[in-house]
N, C-alpha and C positions, 0 to 999 in steps of 0.2 A: 441528476442521477442519484446524488447523495441523498436527496429528499425522498426519492423512491425507496432507497435502501432503508432509510430511517423508518419509513412507513411500512416496511416489510412487504412491498408490492412487487409482483413479478413484472419484469419489463424486458423489452427487446429493442436494440438500437438498430435503426436502418439509416443508411446514408443515401442522400439524393442531391442532385445538382441544384444549385441556386445561385444565379448570377448576382443576386441582391443581398444575400446573407453570407457573412464571412464564414470560411471553413471552420468547422468545429463547434459552431453555434447551433443551438436547438432551434428548429424552424417551427415545429408544432408537436403536439402529442395526440394520440388517439387511445382512449377518449380524452377530450379536452379537460382543462383544469376544472376541478370541482365536481366531476362526474365519474368518480372512481368506484368501480365494483371490485371488491377485494378478490373475487374469483376470476377476474378477467385480467389478462396481461396488458400492460400499458405499452404502446408502441411509441418510441421516441424517435422522431425524424431529425437527423443532424445534417447540416449542410456540408457538402463536399466542396463548396465554393464555386467559383466560376471556372468553367472548363478552359484548359490550356491547349494550344496547338503543340503537338509532339514534333520536335525538330527532326529534320532529315539528317541521319548520321550514316546512311549507306555510303560505302566506299571510304569511310574514315577509319583511322586507327582506333584501337580499343580505348586508349587513354583519352583521346579527344571525345569519343562517344560517351564514355562514363562521365567526364567532366561536364560536358554540355547538358546531358540529361539530368545529372545531379543538380546542376546550377538552376535548372528550371523546376526543381522540386520533385523529380521522379526518382523512384528506386530503380536500380538497374540489375537485371539478371542476365547472365551470360550463358549461352548454349554453344556447344562446339559441334561443328560438322566435319567429320573425319574425311580426309582425302589422301590418296596415295599418288605418287608420281615419281619420276626418276630423280627429281630434285625438289627440295623444299622451297616454296615461294617465299620471298622476303616480304611480300605484300599481304600480311595478315590483317585484312581490313574487314569491316562489318559487311556481311553479305545479305543479311535481312534483319528486319526489326518488326516487333509486334508490341503495341499497335504501330501501324505505319506512319510515315511522315504526314504531317498536317491533320492527323486524326485528332479528335478531341478526347483528352484524358484529364485527370485531376491530380493535383499535388498529392504525393504519397502513393499514387498508382505505380505499378511496376511496368517498365518497358524492357522487353527481352530482346537482346541483340545476339546475332549468330556470327561466330567467327570460324574460319577454317582451322582445322587441326591436322597437321601433317602426321601421317601414320607410317611413313616409310615408302619404300619402293613397292609398286603394285606386284602382286604375285605373278602375273603374266610377264612382267619385265625383269624378274629375278633370273640370274644365270642358273642354269641347271648343272648339277655336278654328277 
């Protein structure tokens, strides 16, 4: 990329899976080496590496889910799903994940986990005064 900058060429980086090329390494360019038209953008294809199986963290505590996913190289995003009830559940565990367990994703991809968030007593269960 620094060579393209030096040559003042326009370029775009695209990432694609490659089980044989280490993540972050250039796989190829379009146009190939030596065939540059200064009016055309160069597409640089960079390896995302080998796909990884996303671990199953459903039913697990947030800390476990974060640690497990992070250890496998994934970024973690947390979404909350509000719920109301007469009492707060002490089991605040992952209720969904995206991508799902055993899906193929790549190091650096984001896995979103959903956790319940207690919002208090439901309106229909509140005492009327």
